[in-house]
Structure formats: C-alpha cells, structure tokens
Chimera marker file (.cmm) of the C-alpha trace (Angstrom):
<marker_set name="trace">
<marker id="1" x="26.216" y="38.255" z="-32.616" r="1" g="1" b="0" radius="0.5"/>
<marker id="2" x="27.064" y="34.922" z="-31.020" r="1" g="1" b="0" radius="0.5"/>
<marker id="3" x="30.589" y="33.756" z="-30.296" r="1" g="1" b="0" radius="0.5"/>
<marker id="4" x="31.245" y="30.060" z="-30.915" r="1" g="1" b="0" radius="0.5"/>
<marker id="5" x="33.620" y="29.058" z="-28.109" r="1" g="1" b="0" radius="0.5"/>
<marker id="6" x="35.520" y="25.809" z="-27.709" r="1" g="1" b="0" radius="0.5"/>
<marker id="7" x="33.857" y="24.283" z="-24.624" r="1" g="1" b="0" radius="0.5"/>
<marker id="8" x="35.362" y="22.134" z="-21.870" r="1" g="1" b="0" radius="0.5"/>
<marker id="9" x="35.977" y="18.713" z="-23.411" r="1" g="1" b="0" radius="0.5"/>
<marker id="10" x="36.731" y="16.567" z="-20.408" r="1" g="1" b="0" radius="0.5"/>
<marker id="11" x="39.271" y="16.050" z="-17.714" r="1" g="1" b="0" radius="0.5"/>
<marker id="12" x="42.823" y="16.763" z="-18.815" r="1" g="1" b="0" radius="0.5"/>
<marker id="13" x="41.911" y="17.962" z="-22.320" r="1" g="1" b="0" radius="0.5"/>
<marker id="14" x="43.122" y="21.509" z="-22.869" r="1" g="1" b="0" radius="0.5"/>
<marker id="15" x="43.025" y="21.861" z="-26.653" r="1" g="1" b="0" radius="0.5"/>
<marker id="16" x="41.622" y="20.435" z="-29.878" r="1" g="1" b="0" radius="0.5"/>
<marker id="17" x="42.559" y="20.543" z="-33.553" r="1" g="1" b="0" radius="0.5"/>
<marker id="18" x="40.151" y="21.808" z="-36.218" r="1" g="1" b="0" radius="0.5"/>
<marker id="19" x="39.569" y="18.888" z="-38.601" r="1" g="1" b="0" radius="0.5"/>
<marker id="20" x="36.838" y="20.231" z="-40.881" r="1" g="1" b="0" radius="0.5"/>
<marker id="21" x="34.424" y="23.170" z="-41.129" r="1" g="1" b="0" radius="0.5"/>
<marker id="22" x="30.959" y="22.038" z="-42.281" r="1" g="1" b="0" radius="0.5"/>
<marker id="23" x="29.947" y="25.680" z="-42.900" r="1" g="1" b="0" radius="0.5"/>
<marker id="24" x="32.019" y="28.406" z="-44.560" r="1" g="1" b="0" radius="0.5"/>
<marker id="25" x="32.023" y="32.171" z="-43.956" r="1" g="1" b="0" radius="0.5"/>
<marker id="26" x="28.910" y="33.767" z="-45.426" r="1" g="1" b="0" radius="0.5"/>
<marker id="27" x="26.819" y="30.594" z="-45.245" r="1" g="1" b="0" radius="0.5"/>
<marker id="28" x="23.657" y="30.188" z="-43.188" r="1" g="1" b="0" radius="0.5"/>
<marker id="29" x="23.558" y="27.649" z="-40.366" r="1" g="1" b="0" radius="0.5"/>
<marker id="30" x="20.686" y="26.357" z="-38.244" r="1" g="1" b="0" radius="0.5"/>
<marker id="31" x="20.846" y="25.865" z="-34.490" r="1" g="1" b="0" radius="0.5"/>
<marker id="32" x="22.229" y="22.413" z="-33.589" r="1" g="1" b="0" radius="0.5"/>
<marker id="33" x="23.572" y="21.776" z="-37.126" r="1" g="1" b="0" radius="0.5"/>
<marker id="34" x="27.136" y="20.440" z="-37.159" r="1" g="1" b="0" radius="0.5"/>
<marker id="35" x="29.430" y="23.446" z="-37.423" r="1" g="1" b="0" radius="0.5"/>
<marker id="36" x="32.960" y="22.106" z="-37.048" r="1" g="1" b="0" radius="0.5"/>
<marker id="37" x="34.708" y="18.760" z="-36.514" r="1" g="1" b="0" radius="0.5"/>
<marker id="38" x="37.356" y="18.763" z="-33.784" r="1" g="1" b="0" radius="0.5"/>
<marker id="39" x="39.978" y="16.182" z="-32.842" r="1" g="1" b="0" radius="0.5"/>
<marker id="40" x="41.706" y="15.658" z="-29.496" r="1" g="1" b="0" radius="0.5"/>
<marker id="41" x="44.240" y="13.007" z="-28.533" r="1" g="1" b="0" radius="0.5"/>
<marker id="42" x="41.310" y="10.931" z="-27.238" r="1" g="1" b="0" radius="0.5"/>
<marker id="43" x="38.393" y="11.494" z="-29.656" r="1" g="1" b="0" radius="0.5"/>
<marker id="44" x="36.922" y="13.180" z="-32.713" r="1" g="1" b="0" radius="0.5"/>
<marker id="45" x="33.624" y="15.025" z="-32.319" r="1" g="1" b="0" radius="0.5"/>
<marker id="46" x="31.359" y="17.570" z="-34.003" r="1" g="1" b="0" radius="0.5"/>
<marker id="47" x="30.520" y="20.881" z="-32.349" r="1" g="1" b="0" radius="0.5"/>
<marker id="48" x="26.942" y="21.998" z="-33.108" r="1" g="1" b="0" radius="0.5"/>
<marker id="49" x="25.954" y="25.571" z="-33.865" r="1" g="1" b="0" radius="0.5"/>
<marker id="50" x="24.676" y="27.374" z="-30.744" r="1" g="1" b="0" radius="0.5"/>
<marker id="51" x="22.146" y="29.389" z="-32.796" r="1" g="1" b="0" radius="0.5"/>
<marker id="52" x="20.715" y="29.973" z="-36.268" r="1" g="1" b="0" radius="0.5"/>
<marker id="53" x="22.198" y="32.681" z="-38.452" r="1" g="1" b="0" radius="0.5"/>
<marker id="54" x="25.046" y="33.472" z="-40.840" r="1" g="1" b="0" radius="0.5"/>
<marker id="55" x="28.612" y="32.426" z="-40.077" r="1" g="1" b="0" radius="0.5"/>
<marker id="56" x="30.364" y="35.758" z="-40.532" r="1" g="1" b="0" radius="0.5"/>
<marker id="57" x="33.887" y="35.048" z="-39.294" r="1" g="1" b="0" radius="0.5"/>
<marker id="58" x="36.101" y="32.012" z="-38.722" r="1" g="1" b="0" radius="0.5"/>
<marker id="59" x="39.160" y="32.587" z="-36.531" r="1" g="1" b="0" radius="0.5"/>
<marker id="60" x="40.874" y="29.200" z="-36.950" r="1" g="1" b="0" radius="0.5"/>
<marker id="61" x="41.414" y="27.118" z="-40.091" r="1" g="1" b="0" radius="0.5"/>
<marker id="62" x="41.546" y="23.369" z="-40.608" r="1" g="1" b="0" radius="0.5"/>
<marker id="63" x="44.698" y="21.992" z="-38.990" r="1" g="1" b="0" radius="0.5"/>
<marker id="64" x="44.910" y="24.769" z="-36.379" r="1" g="1" b="0" radius="0.5"/>
<marker id="65" x="45.104" y="23.900" z="-32.680" r="1" g="1" b="0" radius="0.5"/>
<marker id="66" x="42.656" y="25.732" z="-30.400" r="1" g="1" b="0" radius="0.5"/>
<marker id="67" x="42.685" y="26.055" z="-26.611" r="1" g="1" b="0" radius="0.5"/>
<marker id="68" x="39.599" y="25.565" z="-24.434" r="1" g="1" b="0" radius="0.5"/>
<marker id="69" x="37.680" y="28.845" z="-24.121" r="1" g="1" b="0" radius="0.5"/>
<marker id="70" x="38.959" y="30.387" z="-27.357" r="1" g="1" b="0" radius="0.5"/>
<marker id="71" x="36.498" y="31.844" z="-29.879" r="1" g="1" b="0" radius="0.5"/>
<marker id="72" x="36.276" y="29.669" z="-33.007" r="1" g="1" b="0" radius="0.5"/>
<marker id="73" x="33.843" y="31.772" z="-35.011" r="1" g="1" b="0" radius="0.5"/>
<marker id="74" x="31.127" y="34.437" z="-34.991" r="1" g="1" b="0" radius="0.5"/>
<marker id="75" x="27.509" y="33.858" z="-36.032" r="1" g="1" b="0" radius="0.5"/>
<marker id="76" x="25.216" y="36.794" z="-36.790" r="1" g="1" b="0" radius="0.5"/>
<marker id="77" x="21.790" y="35.760" z="-35.603" r="1" g="1" b="0" radius="0.5"/>
<marker id="78" x="18.851" y="36.502" z="-37.908" r="1" g="1" b="0" radius="0.5"/>
<link id1="1" id2="2" r="1" g="1" b="0" radius="0.2"/>
<link id1="2" id2="3" r="1" g="1" b="0" radius="0.2"/>
<link id1="3" id2="4" r="1" g="1" b="0" radius="0.2"/>
<link id1="4" id2="5" r="1" g="1" b="0" radius="0.2"/>
<link id1="5" id2="6" r="1" g="1" b="0" radius="0.2"/>
<link id1="6" id2="7" r="1" g="1" b="0" radius="0.2"/>
<link id1="7" id2="8" r="1" g="1" b="0" radius="0.2"/>
<link id1="8" id2="9" r="1" g="1" b="0" radius="0.2"/>
<link id1="9" id2="10" r="1" g="1" b="0" radius="0.2"/>
<link id1="10" id2="11" r="1" g="1" b="0" radius="0.2"/>
<link id1="11" id2="12" r="1" g="1" b="0" radius="0.2"/>
<link id1="12" id2="13" r="1" g="1" b="0" radius="0.2"/>
<link id1="13" id2="14" r="1" g="1" b="0" radius="0.2"/>
<link id1="14" id2="15" r="1" g="1" b="0" radius="0.2"/>
<link id1="15" id2="16" r="1" g="1" b="0" radius="0.2"/>
<link id1="16" id2="17" r="1" g="1" b="0" radius="0.2"/>
<link id1="17" id2="18" r="1" g="1" b="0" radius="0.2"/>
<link id1="18" id2="19" r="1" g="1" b="0" radius="0.2"/>
<link id1="19" id2="20" r="1" g="1" b="0" radius="0.2"/>
<link id1="20" id2="21" r="1" g="1" b="0" radius="0.2"/>
<link id1="21" id2="22" r="1" g="1" b="0" radius="0.2"/>
<link id1="22" id2="23" r="1" g="1" b="0" radius="0.2"/>
<link id1="23" id2="24" r="1" g="1" b="0" radius="0.2"/>
<link id1="24" id2="25" r="1" g="1" b="0" radius="0.2"/>
<link id1="25" id2="26" r="1" g="1" b="0" radius="0.2"/>
<link id1="26" id2="27" r="1" g="1" b="0" radius="0.2"/>
<link id1="27" id2="28" r="1" g="1" b="0" radius="0.2"/>
<link id1="28" id2="29" r="1" g="1" b="0" radius="0.2"/>
<link id1="29" id2="30" r="1" g="1" b="0" radius="0.2"/>
<link id1="30" id2="31" r="1" g="1" b="0" radius="0.2"/>
<link id1="31" id2="32" r="1" g="1" b="0" radius="0.2"/>
<link id1="32" id2="33" r="1" g="1" b="0" radius="0.2"/>
<link id1="33" id2="34" r="1" g="1" b="0" radius="0.2"/>
<link id1="34" id2="35" r="1" g="1" b="0" radius="0.2"/>
<link id1="35" id2="36" r="1" g="1" b="0" radius="0.2"/>
<link id1="36" id2="37" r="1" g="1" b="0" radius="0.2"/>
<link id1="37" id2="38" r="1" g="1" b="0" radius="0.2"/>
<link id1="38" id2="39" r="1" g="1" b="0" radius="0.2"/>
<link id1="39" id2="40" r="1" g="1" b="0" radius="0.2"/>
<link id1="40" id2="41" r="1" g="1" b="0" radius="0.2"/>
<link id1="41" id2="42" r="1" g="1" b="0" radius="0.2"/>
<link id1="42" id2="43" r="1" g="1" b="0" radius="0.2"/>
<link id1="43" id2="44" r="1" g="1" b="0" radius="0.2"/>
<link id1="44" id2="45" r="1" g="1" b="0" radius="0.2"/>
<link id1="45" id2="46" r="1" g="1" b="0" radius="0.2"/>
<link id1="46" id2="47" r="1" g="1" b="0" radius="0.2"/>
<link id1="47" id2="48" r="1" g="1" b="0" radius="0.2"/>
<link id1="48" id2="49" r="1" g="1" b="0" radius="0.2"/>
<link id1="49" id2="50" r="1" g="1" b="0" radius="0.2"/>
<link id1="50" id2="51" r="1" g="1" b="0" radius="0.2"/>
<link id1="51" id2="52" r="1" g="1" b="0" radius="0.2"/>
<link id1="52" id2="53" r="1" g="1" b="0" radius="0.2"/>
<link id1="53" id2="54" r="1" g="1" b="0" radius="0.2"/>
<link id1="54" id2="55" r="1" g="1" b="0" radius="0.2"/>
<link id1="55" id2="56" r="1" g="1" b="0" radius="0.2"/>
<link id1="56" id2="57" r="1" g="1" b="0" radius="0.2"/>
<link id1="57" id2="58" r="1" g="1" b="0" radius="0.2"/>
<link id1="58" id2="59" r="1" g="1" b="0" radius="0.2"/>
<link id1="59" id2="60" r="1" g="1" b="0" radius="0.2"/>
<link id1="60" id2="61" r="1" g="1" b="0" radius="0.2"/>
<link id1="61" id2="62" r="1" g="1" b="0" radius="0.2"/>
<link id1="62" id2="63" r="1" g="1" b="0" radius="0.2"/>
<link id1="63" id2="64" r="1" g="1" b="0" radius="0.2"/>
<link id1="64" id2="65" r="1" g="1" b="0" radius="0.2"/>
<link id1="65" id2="66" r="1" g="1" b="0" radius="0.2"/>
<link id1="66" id2="67" r="1" g="1" b="0" radius="0.2"/>
<link id1="67" id2="68" r="1" g="1" b="0" radius="0.2"/>
<link id1="68" id2="69" r="1" g="1" b="0" radius="0.2"/>
<link id1="69" id2="70" r="1" g="1" b="0" radius="0.2"/>
<link id1="70" id2="71" r="1" g="1" b="0" radius="0.2"/>
<link id1="71" id2="72" r="1" g="1" b="0" radius="0.2"/>
<link id1="72" id2="73" r="1" g="1" b="0" radius="0.2"/>
<link id1="73" id2="74" r="1" g="1" b="0" radius="0.2"/>
<link id1="74" id2="75" r="1" g="1" b="0" radius="0.2"/>
<link id1="75" id2="76" r="1" g="1" b="0" radius="0.2"/>
<link id1="76" id2="77" r="1" g="1" b="0" radius="0.2"/>
<link id1="77" id2="78" r="1" g="1" b="0" radius="0.2"/>
</marker_set>
C-alpha cells in the first residue's frame, strides 16, 4: 500500500485544489503516469503516480482544497 501525499510545492504555498483525477478508484495506474491535476494560486500541475498498482481509495474530490502533507489517495501495489 502506497500513500499518495501532496508534496511541498514551493515557498509560501500551503495548499492546492484538486482540479481533475486522471484515474478513478479501482483503475490501474503505472508509475509516473499522471494521477491528479492540482491548482494553486500560482500554477496548475500534474502529480505523477509514485508507483504502479490499483488506485483503491481517493480521499479528496475535484474542487476540494488539500493541505501540504495530506494523503490524497491510496495505491495498492501489484
């Protein structure tokens, strides 16, 4: 089980908003594939998957605001 955590995004940025999930719960994802699109007040960026496996749980939905260090999702590695 791998936790997908919102990483540090730069100086002064403490949170981001989920714009779009490229993968839904139950779908397989490969390491480095785009997992989720995030928006801050300064930029929009894609967060890649940290591993290959099945996305088993998403904790935040599109439009939700997430703080740095929070768990976005869980991937069960295969």
